[in-house]
KEBA-28325 format. One line per 4 residues: number of its first residue (from 1); their letters; for each residue x, y, z of N, C-alpha, C, O. Coordinates in pm, whole numbers, plus 50000, padded with zeros to 5 digits. Each point is the difference from the previous one (the first is absolute). Example, Ala and Ser with C-alpha at 12.3 -4.5 7.8 and 13.67 -1.06 7.14 Angstrom:
# KEBA-28325
1	AS	51319/49431/50780/49911/50119/50000/50090/50120/50000/50104/49998/50066; 49861/50107/49862/50082/50119/50006/49923/50109/50073/50051/50111/50017
# end
This chain:
# KEBA-28325
1	XXXX	71894/18221/48222/50007/49952/49862/49975/49849/49998/50057/49927/50081; 49857/50028/49827/49972/49857/49991/50122/49926/49947/50081/50055/49925; 49930/49820/50115/50115/49919/49958/49982/49954/49856/49889/49979/49953; 50223/50005/49979/49999/49956/49861/49981/49850/49996/50077/49925/50060
5	XXXX	49821/50030/49869/49971/49858/49992/50093/49928/49904/50021/50044/49887; 50034/49845/50161/50096/49921/49922/49943/49862/49974/49945/49936/50089; 50068/50017/49788/49970/49862/49965/50125/49932/49950/50077/50058/49924; 49946/49819/50119/50119/49925/49960/49961/49887/49906/49913/49919/50033
9	XXXX	50151/50077/49851/49982/49891/49905/50125/49913/50008/50109/50044/49964; 49875/49833/50083/50113/49911/50023/50013/49968/50147/49990/50089/50085; 50032/49784/49945/49998/49956/50141/50124/49923/50041/49999/49930/50100; 50108/50083/49822/50124/49931/50033/50086/50082/50096/49949/50077/50081
13	XXXX	50181/49904/49908/50095/50062/50093/49985/50152/50003/49995/50059/50108; 49998/50004/49775/49991/50145/49997/49859/50049/50030/49983/50107/50059; 49916/49819/49901/49864/50039/50036/49983/50006/50151/49939/50093/50053; 50114/49807/50016/49993/50000/50147/50089/50109/50059/49964/50061/50101
17	XXXX	50150/49964/49837/50085/50110/50047/49925/50132/49997/50007/50077/50096; 49923/49950/49795/49926/50126/49991/49882/50003/50097/49970/50105/50057; 49963/49783/49962/49890/49997/50097/50050/50035/50139/49936/50077/50072; 50178/49866/49966/50057/50029/50132/50045/50145/50010/49975/50067/50100
21	XXXX	50090/49982/49797/50052/50137/50002/49886/50102/50009/50006/50093/50081; 49892/49890/49836/49887/50093/50001/49928/49996/50134/49968/50105/50057; 50006/49775/49993/49921/49985/50122/50074/50049/50124/49938/50054/50092; 50192/49927/49911/50076/50030/50122/50066/50138/49999/50011/50064/50104
25	XXXX	50033/49982/49779/50089/50116/49999/49950/50121/49921/50057/50108/50014; 49839/49879/49905/49958/50110/49913/49871/50064/50054/49890/49952/49972; 50125/50155/50103/49886/50059/50071/49902/50071/49908/49885/50022/50039; 50156/50013/49842/49912/50073/49908/49926/49907/49904/49931/50047/49910
29	XXXX	50084/49822/50109/49937/49904/49909/49928/49891/50079/50028/49978/50117; 49880/49956/49816/49929/49887/50060/49984/49890/49896/49955/50027/49888; 50081/49852/50148/49981/49885/49911/49852/49968/49992/49934/49980/50102; 50012/50015/49776/49857/49979/49980/49965/49861/49949/49894/49947/50033
33	XXXX	50193/49992/49886/49967/49870/49942/50125/49940/49936/50097/50070/49971; 49898/49798/50008/50106/49930/49927/49936/49908/49897/49883/49965/50011; 50197/49996/49889/49951/49911/49896/50118/49928/49936/50113/50049/50003; 49859/49835/49941/50091/49926/49912/50107/49921/50075/50061/50047/50096
37	XXXX	49959/49831/49854/50102/49913/50054/49943/49896/50096/49895/50020/50060; 50177/49869/49952/49952/49888/50082/49995/50032/50148/49931/49931/50076; 50140/50173/49967/50003/50036/50142/49917/50122/50033/50008/50053/50111; 49911/49993/49794/49923/50123/50020/49898/49985/50112/49979/50093/50078
41	XXXX	49957/49792/49931/49900/49979/50105/50060/50012/50139/49943/50064/50088; 50173/49873/49931/50066/50007/50130/50049/50142/50029/49992/50047/50113; 50058/50020/49784/50046/50138/50018/49885/50091/50042/50015/50080/50092; 49871/49907/49842/49883/50080/50036/49957/49972/50144/49967/50092/50074
45	XXXX	50033/49782/49963/49961/49962/50137/50098/50057/50102/49958/50053/50103; 50170/49936/49870/50101/50046/50095/49993/50150/50024/50029/50046/50111; 49932/50030/49788/49997/50146/50014/49859/50056/50010/49981/50122/50000; 49921/49790/50009/49863/50041/50028/49937/50086/49892/49929/50096/50030
49	XXXX	50097/49869/49844/49944/50077/49889/49929/49906/49904/50025/49879/50004; 49888/50172/49910/49931/49914/49904/50094/49938/49898/50101/50059/49962; 49864/49821/49995/50066/49933/49889/49916/50021/49876/49884/49960/49995; 50174/50104/49904/49928/50019/49875/50026/49884/49906/50105/49935/50007
53	XXXX	49801/50039/49905/50006/49882/49913/50098/50015/49885/50040/49900/49939; 49999/50222/50030/50089/50024/49886/50066/50136/50014/49960/50083/50082; 50143/49938/49836/50062/50132/49996/49900/50106/49956/49998/50111/50053; 49919/49853/49851/49901/50095/49949/49901/50042/50109/49962/50117/50009
57	XXXX	49997/49787/50073/49906/50031/50108/50065/50092/50103/49935/50091/50052; 50190/49885/49978/50069/50087/50096/50015/50141/49944/49973/50098/50070; 50068/49912/49804/50018/50131/49938/49869/50078/49997/50002/50123/50009; 49885/49809/49979/49870/50066/49990/49949/50054/50133/49902/50075/50001
61	XXXX	50160/49892/50109/49952/50045/50131/50013/50152/50013/50103/50058/49968; 49790/50005/50081/50001/50145/50018/50091/50044/50113/50048/50113/50000; 49977/49798/50097/50084/50039/50114/50148/49974/49976/50081/50021/50090; 49955/49933/49791/50141/49979/49964/50045/50113/49908/49954/50011/49886
65	XXXX	50136/50073/50165/50053/50111/49920/50131/49964/49932/50036/50057/49897; 50035/49846/50161/50131/49960/49947/50013/49850/50003/49954/49934/50093; 50108/50012/49804/50016/49855/49986/50148/49967/50006/50082/50059/49929; 49953/49845/50157/50136/49947/50007/50000/49868/49924/49928/49908/50036
69	XXXX	50153/50083/49859/50003/49881/49914/50127/49922/50031/50111/50046/49974; 49871/49834/50081/50112/49914/50040/49976/49859/49948/49991/49905/50077; 49999/50085/49792/49972/49874/49932/50118/49964/49910/50091/50081/49984; 49911/49798/49957/50106/49966/49906/50014/50104/49888/49903/50064/49960
73	XXXX	50220/49950/49992/50034/50110/49909/49908/50009/49879/49960/50109/49960; 50006/49776/49982/49925/50003/49874/49857/50051/50018/49932/50027/49901; 50022/49986/50223/49865/50051/50026/49998/50150/50025/49893/50061/50004; 50223/50000/50013/50005/50140/50043/49929/50094/49904/49920/50084/50042
77	XXXX	50109/49903/49829/49946/50096/49903/49848/49998/49997/49936/50104/50010; 50006/49778/49978/49855/49989/49993/49934/50058/50124/49902/50075/49990; 50151/49891/50127/49939/50047/50125/50021/50149/50020/49910/50070/50047; 50208/49981/49919/50026/50143/50015/49914/50082/49904/49948/50105/50039
81	XXXX	50037/49849/49839/49917/50073/49904/49854/50002/50044/49931/50100/49982; 50022/49790/50077/49863/49997/50051/49983/50097/50117/49899/50069/50009; 50200/49936/50078/49993/50092/50114/50002/50145/49952/49924/50083/50051; 50163/49948/49853/50007/50137/49949/49869/50039/49931/49954/50114/50014
85	XXXX	49987/49793/49913/49873/50029/49932/49890/50034/50099/49907/50074/49967; 50105/49873/50154/49902/50029/50106/50040/50122/50083/49932/50033/50098; 50178/50033/49865/50042/50120/50070/50071/49975/50130/50010/50090/50084; 50042/49789/49936/50068/49967/50125/50149/50035/49990/50062/49986/49895
89	XXXX	49994/50060/50216/50145/50013/50011/50060/49861/50014/49934/49908/50049; 50192/50077/49908/50058/49865/49990/50139/49996/50061/50087/50079/49963; 49934/49830/50130/50134/49957/50040/50022/49864/49936/49929/49905/50030; 50170/50088/49883/50021/49881/49917/50133/49936/50036/50105/50063/49995
93	XXXX	49889/49810/50042/50124/49929/50031/50091/50000/49878/49955/50003/49885; 50175/49994/50142/50097/49989/49892/50005/49854/49953/49970/49910/50078; 50068/50066/49797/50015/50098/49893/49864/50053/49956/49898/49934/50016; 50102/50185/49928/49875/50069/49967/49912/49917/49908/49880/49987/50024
97	XXXX	50177/49958/49871/49929/49916/49903/50105/49922/49922/50119/50017/50022; 49835/49898/49888/50094/49912/49928/50044/50055/49866/50085/49939/49934; 49861/50174/50023/50046/50066/49878/50004/50150/50023/49929/50053/50086; 50155/50014/49837/50005/50147/50008/49868/50059/49952/49954/50100/50055
101	XXXX	49986/49840/49844/49873/50050/49949/49892/49998/50108/49921/50093/50011; 50077/49800/50069/49902/49994/50109/50030/50105/50106/49907/50059/50056; 50220/49964/49973/50035/50107/50095/49949/50134/49949/49942/50078/50076; 50081/49950/49797/49954/50126/49942/49848/50012/50007/49947/50108/50025
105	XXXX	49984/49780/49951/49854/50002/50005/49950/50031/50141/49903/50074/50017; 50162/49869/50084/49962/50027/50139/50023/50147/50034/49915/50064/50062; 50201/49989/49899/50031/50141/50027/49894/50090/49937/49951/50093/50065; 50014/49881/49810/49902/50083/49930/49861/49986/50062/49928/50098/50013
109	XXXX	50035/49779/50025/49869/49978/50062/49988/50075/50132/49896/50058/50029; 50210/49940/50050/49997/50073/50128/49998/50151/49977/49931/50072/50072; 50142/49974/49828/49998/50144/49968/49859/50043/49959/49951/50103/50044; 49986/49817/49872/49866/50034/49953/49898/49999/50113/49904/50077/49999
113	XXXX	50117/49834/50099/49907/49987/50113/50034/50094/50114/49929/50003/50101; 50179/50075/49884/50046/50087/50110/50025/49918/50126/49964/50041/50111; 50098/49842/49870/50029/49909/50111/50150/49981/50012/50070/49997/49899; 49978/49992/50223/50143/49976/50022/50033/49853/49982/49920/49912/50034
117	XXXX	50198/50063/49913/50054/49864/49991/50141/50002/50057/50084/50077/49955; 49941/49839/50143/50135/49985/50054/50042/49855/49987/49916/49910/50000; 50214/50068/49991/50055/49866/49985/50076/49965/50128/50067/50085/50058; 49921/49790/49985/50051/49958/50131/50150/49973/49995/50045/49886/50014
121	XXXX	50032/50219/49967/50146/49990/50008/50042/50025/50145/50047/50108/50035; 49936/49790/50047/50020/50014/50144/50146/50021/50039/50028/50039/50113; 50065/49935/49795/50140/50027/50032/50024/50150/50022/50094/50038/50070; 49824/50046/49873/50017/50144/50017/49969/50045/50143/50038/50110/50040
125	XXXX	49894/49806/50036/49962/50040/50136/50070/49917/50107/49955/49996/50115; 50154/49937/49848/50089/49940/50099/50094/50110/50053/50051/50081/49923; 49970/49920/50209/50069/50113/50062/50140/50023/49945/50039/50114/49976; 50038/49779/50005/50136/50019/49948/49997/50055/49858/50086/50080/49962
129	XXXX	49816/49878/49960/49987/50053/49864/49960/50147/50001/50051/50079/49921; 49858/49957/50169/49958/50140/50013/50120/50088/50032/50018/50107/49941; 50064/49848/50153/50117/50078/50039/50101/50009/49886/50058/50107/49977; 49962/49783/49951/50092/50002/49885/49953/50100/49895/50081/50077/49947
133	XXXX	49791/49922/50023/49945/50094/49902/50020/50144/50046/50033/50087/49920; 49947/49938/50209/50020/50134/50054/50144/50047/49982/50025/50113/49959; 50070/49798/50072/50142/50035/49986/50036/50027/49855/50074/50094/49970; 49873/49823/49940/50027/50020/49857/49943/50134/49953/50068/50077/49933
137	XXXX	49806/49950/50104/49936/50125/49957/50069/50122/50060/49999/50108/49940; 50059/49876/50178/50073/50110/50064/50139/50020/49941/50072/50092/50039; 49967/49821/49867/50128/50015/49933/50120/49954/50080/50113/50038/49970; 49864/49879/50132/50109/49959/50089/50109/49925/49924/50119/50025/50024
141	XXXX	49844/49885/49885/50102/49924/49926/50020/50054/49859/50076/49942/49922; 49858/50168/50045/50011/50054/49866/49916/49921/49901/49921/49915/50039; 50097/50114/49834/49924/49931/49896/50034/49852/49999/50116/49962/50012; 49781/49954/49973/50022/49856/49992/50064/49965/49866/49953/50042/49894
145	XXXX	50156/49881/50113/50072/49957/49880/49970/49855/49966/49977/49966/49884; 50023/49948/50218/49976/49857/49980/49924/49946/50121/50013/50050/50111; 49907/49845/49865/49935/49933/50112/49975/49854/49967/49984/49963/49884; 50013/49956/50220/49967/49859/49986/49885/49966/50093/50001/50036/50117
149	XXXX	49900/49895/49828/49885/49953/50077/50006/49849/50012/50021/49929/49902; 49962/50021/50221/49996/49857/50027/49860/49959/50042/49935/50070/50078; 50018/49818/49870/49871/49945/50039/50013/49848/50000/49951/49932/49911; 50117/50016/50192/50038/49859/50007/49925/49933/50114/50014/50038/50116
153	XXXX	49904/49862/49849/49911/49935/50096/50019/49850/49991/50016/49945/49890; 49982/49987/50224/50036/49858/50004/49880/49907/50004/50015/49883/50036; 49866/50164/49927/49883/49912/50009/49999/49894/49890/49946/49891/50021; 50114/50139/49862/49980/49915/49884/49860/50024/49945/49912/50045/50072
157	XXXX	50067/49925/49801/49868/50021/49941/49894/49915/50066/49883/50037/50004; 50157/49847/50049/49904/49912/50066/49945/50064/50128/49893/49962/50047; 50180/50135/50009/49955/50066/50121/49901/50113/49976/49950/50059/50095; 50022/49972/49778/49905/50106/49968/49859/49944/49991/49983/49881/49973
161	XXXX	49915/50203/50050/49864/49956/49971/49991/49954/49854/50066/50057/49913; 49853/49841/50062/49996/49940/49867/49971/50103/49890/50060/49994/49893; 49849/50099/50133/49965/50095/49895/50118/50086/49958/50005/50046/49886; 50091/49975/50203/50115/50084/49966/50095/49931/49903/50081/50066/49935
165	XXXX	49911/49803/50054/50084/49930/49904/49923/49957/49875/50050/49922/49920; 49828/50130/50064/49925/49978/49876/50049/50098/49894/50025/50117/50029; 49988/49835/49849/50058/50084/49894/49916/50124/49971/50054/50100/49953; 49816/49896/50073/49916/50117/49972/50034/50118/50092/49966/50114/49970
169	XXXX	50101/49857/50141/50042/50106/50091/50148/50034/49982/50057/50073/50081; 50003/49875/49812/50141/50021/49966/50088/49937/50107/49970/49887/50041; 50136/50177/50008/50091/49931/50092/50041/50087/50116/49935/50100/50029; 50174/49861/50038/50040/50071/50121/50061/50137/49971/49991/50090/50083
173	XXXX	50070/49928/49800/50047/50133/49963/49883/50097/49996/50011/50114/50045; 49877/49840/49903/49881/50083/49986/49926/50016/50132/49953/50108/50034; 50036/49783/50040/49920/50003/50122/50070/50055/50121/49936/50057/50089; 50197/49929/49918/50075/50041/50119/50097/50113/49970/50000/50102/50070
177	XXXX	50082/49882/49828/50101/50101/49970/49940/50126/49939/50072/50096/49974; 49797/49904/50002/49934/50124/49958/50027/50110/50102/50007/50118/49964; 50009/49843/50164/50038/50096/50104/50135/50064/49967/50019/50120/50019; 50074/49800/49933/50135/50051/49974/50002/50101/49887/50071/50101/50007
181	XXXX	49852/49874/49888/49991/50099/49893/49944/50131/50054/50046/50109/49963; 49855/49880/50125/49945/50122/50059/50102/50069/50090/50010/50123/49999; 50066/49800/50078/50101/50059/50086/50106/50075/49919/50045/50108/50039; 49995/49834/49848/50098/50066/49914/49947/50136/49953/50070/50101/50009
185	XXXX	49807/49901/49943/49940/50126/49955/49985/50099/50116/50027/50119/49985; 49929/49830/50129/49973/50087/50116/50129/50060/50056/50007/50120/50024; 50093/49796/49996/50125/50050/50057/50070/50099/49905/50051/50102/50045; 49951/49868/49827/50075/50084/49906/49919/50119/49950/50058/50100/49957
189	XXXX	49810/49890/50047/49917/50104/49939/50010/50000/49849/49971/50101/49936; 50070/49786/50007/50023/49989/49856/49922/49882/49945/49957/49912/50075; 50025/50085/49793/49932/49889/49936/50102/49897/49950/50115/50033/49972; 49840/49843/50018/50082/49893/49942/49992/50012/49848/49892/49997/49942
193	XXXX	50224/50018/49994/50005/50025/49855/50020/49872/49920/49931/49977/49901; 50165/49938/50143/50026/49874/49930/50018/49888/50101/50040/50023/50114; 49931/49854/49841/50026/49882/50083/50065/49892/49914/49968/49985/49882; 50122/49941/50179/50055/49878/49940/49990/49894/50108/50060/50014/50107
197	XXXX	49865/49878/49866/49966/49906/50106/50019/49856/49957/49989/49966/49882; 50040/49950/50216/49998/49856/49986/49909/49945/50109/50028/50016/50119; 49864/49920/49840/49900/49947/50093/49984/49850/49975/49995/49957/49885; 49998/49965/50220/49984/49856/49984/49972/49932/50131/49963/50065/50098
201	XXXX	50056/49804/49905/49976/49921/50120/50113/49900/50017/50046/49940/49903; 49998/50042/50221/50101/49899/50028/49937/49877/50064/50070/49909/50043; 49795/50089/49962/49927/49882/50046/49932/49937/49879/49931/50071/49926; 50085/49800/50051/49938/49937/49883/49849/49996/50012/49945/49985/50110
205	XXXX	49988/50027/49777/49856/49981/49994/49916/50116/50048/49879/49983/50017; 50178/50133/50005/49921/50114/50045/49935/50070/49882/50052/49999/49888; 49832/50062/50137/49923/50062/49893/50036/50147/49979/49965/50058/49898; 50104/50001/50197/50039/50140/49989/50145/50015/50040/50059/49909/50059
209	XXXX	49999/50206/49910/50137/50026/50040/50006/50024/50151/49903/50047/50060; 50212/49921/49999/50019/50025/50143/50129/50070/50031/50029/50027/50117; 50050/50004/49781/50129/50066/50018/50025/50095/49883/49983/49963/49884; 50057/50159/50147/50026/50099/49895/50117/50090/50038/50022/50029/50118
213	XXXX	50052/50013/49781/50099/50106/50014/49972/50105/49893/49978/49967/49884; 50023/50159/50158/49960/50109/49912/50100/50115/50011/50034/50043/50110; 50012/50006/49776/50083/50121/49994/49917/50110/49938/49940/49982/49893; 50056/50133/50172/49915/50111/49956/50080/50129/49984/50095/50024/50074
217	XXXX	49865/50057/49829/50047/50138/49994/49880/50090/50027/49887/49967/49963; 50138/50145/50103/49894/50092/50039/50009/50128/49919/50103/50030/49939; 49789/50045/50060/49995/50119/49916/50092/50110/50049/50030/50093/49925; 50016/49900/50200/50093/50102/50050/50146/49959/49982/50090/50070/50046
221	XXXX	49934/49815/49888/50136/49954/49975/50052/49899/50100/50107/49942/49978; 49821/50035/50131/50043/49899/50098/49977/49860/49944/49925/49982/49904; 50141/49919/50157/49977/49860/49966/49955/49926/50125/50034/50038/50112; 49889/49855/49866/49949/49921/50111/50004/49853/49963/49990/49963/49883
225	XXXX	50024/49953/50218/50003/49855/49982/49904/49937/50100/49995/50040/50116; 49929/49862/49839/49908/49925/50086/50035/49852/49993/50011/49943/49891; 50005/49995/50225/50017/49855/50012/49883/49950/50082/49988/50029/50119; 49925/49894/49813/49876/49953/50063/49992/49849/49991/50025/49943/49893
229	XXXX	49941/49991/50217/49984/49855/49996/49916/49952/50118/50018/50045/50113; 49892/49863/49859/49928/49926/50103/50058/49859/50012/49940/49913/50064; 50176/50063/49875/50058/49866/49993/50138/49997/50065/50091/49934/49950; 49923/50137/50161/50126/50006/50073/49998/49894/50110/49902/49993/50075
233	XXXX	50202/49925/49937/50003/49902/50109/49990/50070/50137/50052/50110/50018; 49882/49825/50076/49990/50056/50135/50138/50007/50063/50083/49911/49978; 49943/50192/50100/49908/50106/50047/50003/50126/49913/49967/50107/50051; 50069/49885/49823/50024/50115/49913/50117/50080/50055/50073/49953/50088
237	XXXX	49945/50167/49861/50107/50088/50047/49945/50100/50101/49882/50036/49993; 50201/50009/50099/49952/50103/50093/49972/50131/49927/50069/50034/49904; 49830/50038/50142/49969/50134/49951/49963/50003/49852/50021/50100/49932; 49925/49790/50017/49983/49991/49854/49855/49990/49954/49975/49997/49880
241	XXXX	49927/49996/50213/49862/49991/49953/49958/50129/49930/49941/49996/49892; 50091/50117/50169/49988/50129/49934/50123/50082/50037/49994/50086/50088; 50117/49885/49846/50125/50069/50026/50036/50093/49887/49971/49972/49883; 50091/50139/50150/50036/50100/49899/50138/50057/50031/50029/50037/50113
245	XXXX	50055/49970/49785/50127/50073/50007/49993/50115/49901/49964/49981/49884; 50072/50138/50162/49994/50119/49916/50133/50073/50005/50054/50026/50107; 49998/50007/49775/50119/50084/49989/49956/50138/49954/49942/50016/49893; 50085/50084/50191/49972/50138/49965/50128/50076/49972/50109/49947/50020
249	XXXX	49878/50174/49936/50118/50082/49971/50085/50025/50124/50122/50013/49990; 49814/49993/50128/50073/50035/50122/49992/49896/50109/50058/50020/50107; 49872/49869/49870/49988/49902/50107/49932/49873/49955/49962/49986/49884; 50024/49921/50211/49944/49868/49973/49881/49973/50093/49995/50052/50111
253	XXXX	49912/49867/49842/49889/49951/50082/49999/49849/49996/50009/49940/49893; 49981/49998/50225/49982/49856/50016/49869/49982/50075/49991/50030/50119; 49908/49920/49812/49864/49999/50053/49944/49859/50006/50001/49927/49901; 49952/50035/50217/49921/49878/50019/49862/50045/50048/49987/50050/50111
257	XXXX	49912/49934/49805/49867/50050/50033/49945/49940/50129/49916/50062/50065; 50130/49820/49972/49950/49933/50120/50104/49998/50112/49990/49920/50093; 50110/50168/49898/50103/49999/50102/50060/50135/50026/49958/50071/50091; 50142/49967/49830/50081/50116/50034/50033/50081/49875/50023/49945/49893
261	XXXX	49977/50186/50124/50046/50093/49896/50132/50060/50045/50009/50061/50106; 50095/49921/49809/50131/50059/50029/50038/50094/49887/49971/49974/49883; 50096/50134/50153/50048/50097/49902/50148/50022/50023/50043/50017/50114; 50036/49984/49778/50145/50026/50009/50030/50137/49941/49970/50028/49884
265	XXXX	50091/50055/50200/50049/50131/49958/50141/50016/50055/50027/49962/50114; 50062/50093/49807/50137/50025/50046/50068/49873/50050/50078/50003/50095; 49890/49884/49840/50068/49875/50032/49951/49927/50122/50062/49902/50041; 49827/50143/50021/49950/49937/50122/49851/49965/49985/49921/50079/49948
269	XXXX	50044/49801/50099/49860/49959/49999/49931/50049/50127/50058/50000/50108; 49815/50041/49876/49918/50044/50113/49861/49942/49985/49940/50007/49893; 50007/49934/50216/49863/49949/49999/49903/50117/50012/50008/50078/50095; 49901/49932/49809/49904/50111/49997/49860/49958/50043/49921/50084/50044
273	XXXX	50047/49787/49945/49866/49954/50038/50003/49848/50016/50081/49932/49938; 49830/50017/50145/49985/49855/50016/49852/49966/50010/49919/50081/50044; 50047/49798/49914/49867/49946/50023/50013/49876/50086/50083/49914/49972; 49836/50077/50131/50000/49880/50083/49957/49881/49916/49920/50016/49908
277	XXXX	50133/49865/50120/49959/49883/49923/49853/49966/50022/49946/50021/50108; 49991/49928/49788/49861/49955/50012/49997/49872/50084/50077/49908/49975; 49835/50088/50122/49992/49887/50093/49908/49892/49943/49888/49980/50046; 50162/49949/49852/49918/49897/49937/49969/49885/50095/49892/49942/49992
281	XXXX	50200/50024/50097/49979/49887/50090/49899/50031/50110/49935/49910/50051; 50052/50217/49986/49911/50038/50107/49873/50065/49948/49898/49933/49981; 50108/50197/49995/49883/50075/49952/49966/49967/49856/49884/50006/49959; 50218/49959/49963/49979/49955/49863/49927/50101/49914/50039/50117/49993
285	XXXX	49855/49837/49942/49922/50079/49905/49956/50134/50059/49995/50101/49930; 49973/49900/50201/49945/50118/50065/50105/50092/50059/49965/50101/50062; 50162/49868/49921/50105/50083/50056/49987/50143/49948/50001/50021/49878; 49989/50078/50210/49990/50139/49954/50118/50044/49914/49984/50087/49914
289	XXXX	50133/49853/50106/50115/50034/49915/49970/49960/49856/50031/50075/49908; 49910/49808/50072/49963/49957/49865/49890/50089/49943/50007/50039/49883; 49894/49995/50198/49883/50072/49951/50024/50149/49981/49920/50067/49934; 50188/49987/50122/50022/50144/49993/50002/50052/49857/49937/50101/49970
293	XXXX	50133/49831/49942/50010/50046/49862/49863/50004/49933/49968/50097/49931; 49952/49799/50090/49867/49996/49939/49909/50105/50062/49915/50057/49932; 50103/49969/50198/49922/50104/50066/50028/50137/49939/49907/50074/49969; 50221/49959/50014/50036/50129/49941/49947/50012/49858/49953/50106/49959
297	XXXX	50056/49785/49967/49951/49998/49862/49849/50023/49996/49951/50082/49923; 49975/49845/50162/49854/50013/50003/49958/50137/50051/49906/50060/49947; 50162/49991/50155/49966/50132/50052/50019/50108/49896/49919/50092/49990; 50189/49899/49932/50021/50099/49895/49886/49998/49900/49951/50105/49959
301	XXXX	50006/49776/50001/49892/49987/49902/49869/50053/50057/49928/50074/49932; 50041/49890/50190/49875/50045/50063/50003/50151/50020/49899/50067/49978; 50215/49986/50064/50012/50145/50015/49986/50071/49865/49942/50108/49993; 50110/49830/49901/49987/50060/49867/49854/50013/49961/49959/50102/49943
305	XXXX	49962/49796/50087/49856/50005/49970/49932/50107/50084/49926/50083/49948; 50101/49915/50183/49934/50093/50092/50041/50145/49974/49918/50091/50010; 50209/49929/49956/50052/50136/49984/50000/50047/49855/50041/50112/49970; 49913/49801/49940/49988/50033/49858/50133/50044/49940/50009/50104/49934
309	XXXX	50092/49815/50090/50133/50025/49941/50054/49867/49948/49957/49895/50046; 50137/50107/49859/50050/49874/49942/50072/49915/50105/50061/50054/50092; 49932/49813/49894/50079/49913/50088/50148/50009/49965/50036/50043/49891; 50048/49915/50203/50145/50009/49979/50045/49912/49884/50090/50038/49925
313	XXXX	49849/49845/50061/50032/49908/49890/49883/50002/49903/49884/49983/50040; 50144/50036/49833/49894/50016/49901/49994/49880/49905/50086/49912/50001; 49810/50088/49917/49990/49899/49897/50116/50005/49903/50043/49897/49948; 50009/50223/50026/50116/50013/49911/50119/49924/50057/50073/49935/49924
317	XXXX	49949/50071/50205/50109/49925/50062/49982/49850/49976/50096/49930/49969; 49781/50022/50045/49973/49859/49975/50024/49963/49855/50056/49894/49971; 49901/50192/49940/50015/49977/49857/50147/49991/49960/50038/49912/49923; 50045/50177/50129/50141/50003/49964/50074/49875/50048/50087/49949/49930
321	XXXX	49878/50002/50187/50063/49877/50050/49960/49880/49915/50084/49915/49970; 49790/50078/49991/49954/49892/49911/50073/50007/49867/50044/49897/49948; 49970/50222/49995/50070/50016/49872/50143/49949/50009/50048/49935/49908; 50020/50096/50202/50139/49955/50016/50008/49849/50012/50087/49938/49937
325	XXXX	49825/50001/50141/50003/49855/50018/49970/49927/49870/50067/49902/49967; 49834/50144/49959/49967/49935/49874/50112/50016/49898/50023/49911/49919; 50045/50203/50084/50115/50019/49911/50111/49901/50032/50071/49956/49910; 49943/50008/50218/50101/49899/50037/49967/49865/49940/50089/49931/49950
329	XXXX	49785/50031/50053/49961/49872/49938/50028/50002/49850/50046/49901/49944; 49926/50212/49992/50028/50011/49856/50149/49991/49972/50042/49935/49905; 50038/50131/50179/50145/49995/49983/50052/49859/50016/50083/49954/49921; 49869/49976/50180/50046/49863/50024/49960/49909/49884/50076/49911/49961
333	XXXX	49805/50111/49986/49950/49916/49891/50076/50025/49870/50025/49906/49925; 50011/50219/50048/50063/50035/49873/50152/50007/50007/50067/49998/49897; 49988/50011/50225/50143/50017/50016/50049/50140/49968/50119/50021/49980; 49790/50075/50015/50034/50137/49963/49974/50097/50114/49916/49976/50087
337	XXXX	50157/50135/49911/49967/50111/50088/49871/50064/49951/49983/50022/49880; 49927/50007/50211/49871/50058/49964/49995/50145/50046/50025/50031/50116; 49941/50057/49790/49976/50140/50033/49853/50015/50034/49914/49965/49919; 50057/50087/50199/49861/50015/50040/49933/50108/49917/50067/50087/49945
341	XXXX	49798/49909/50046/49928/50097/49916/50033/50143/50037/50051/50028/50108; 49919/50063/49799/50040/50139/50015/49955/50065/50128/50072/50081/50057; 49806/49884/49991/49953/50064/50121/50082/49958/50121/50003/50071/50101; 50065/49811/49890/50090/49961/50107/50133/50072/49988/50064/50030/50101
345	XX	49976/50000/49778/50135/50052/49975/50003/50152/49987/50101/50057/49958; 49787/50008/50080/49996/50145/49982/50096/50070/50096/50010/50123/49999
# end
């Protein structure tokens, strides 16, 4: 079977991550070309593929069956719609787009083109998260009643790439904690029904919010809380970059996506899974521990194309996370609890 040709739009941190993952770990795919961004020329040279002059030129290539879009958020909709119009399958970095209407347009365009669209929710393919989801689905802790999501990072907004702090790309709740909204939906199997949020910045002169607290109710009656901040003094809190506490009817889950999964039953904690620390000082960017999640994500998408079945993460998943994040901004702006649209609350 011939390999599935991949084109990457975007040459930053995630564009290079996908180039490495496809080239090293995805046997059913082949990187064919890259385009866009100030580092695209170097990326093309490093991986021995052509540099295309534009996203449109890359999408037009006959040897590209699927497009990986890893550009700033505000470019996602235009590039994804162009790819769908050309009949290309799409792996789209999160967040899916900057409006719910654009998400819906991408979903419809892919449906019309008979093309798959997956969203890069890489937290779903971290080993501790996979194990936690398995335990929840197996009913080990019973129905989820309450959960708390932590997303606390000590970089400060100044530590982000400049484009991430541009107002057209919204803020860190949208760009980073979008993972947490997806984790809430994924772990519970329920939709987010209402949000009440306070979003702001504790650093003067910033153009976007960097700290948020969100209280949510879910369609199955559970409640969830999210504490998100990129403005935590170093070294931040332990186990808090992607930390989750879950109260179930029969037990508890204490989850650190980058460390350890513990489950409490009958009054005793038990370690159920661990992830080795990422070796940033040594292997760094290329550490297989870091790349494993992206590899599993990419392999699922490539297998979906080859095997003609839906990917594990769909455009609908991306759309729902965007709807929740935007509702938080509306809640913070108005001071009111926001009920998400009917399709979220079904």
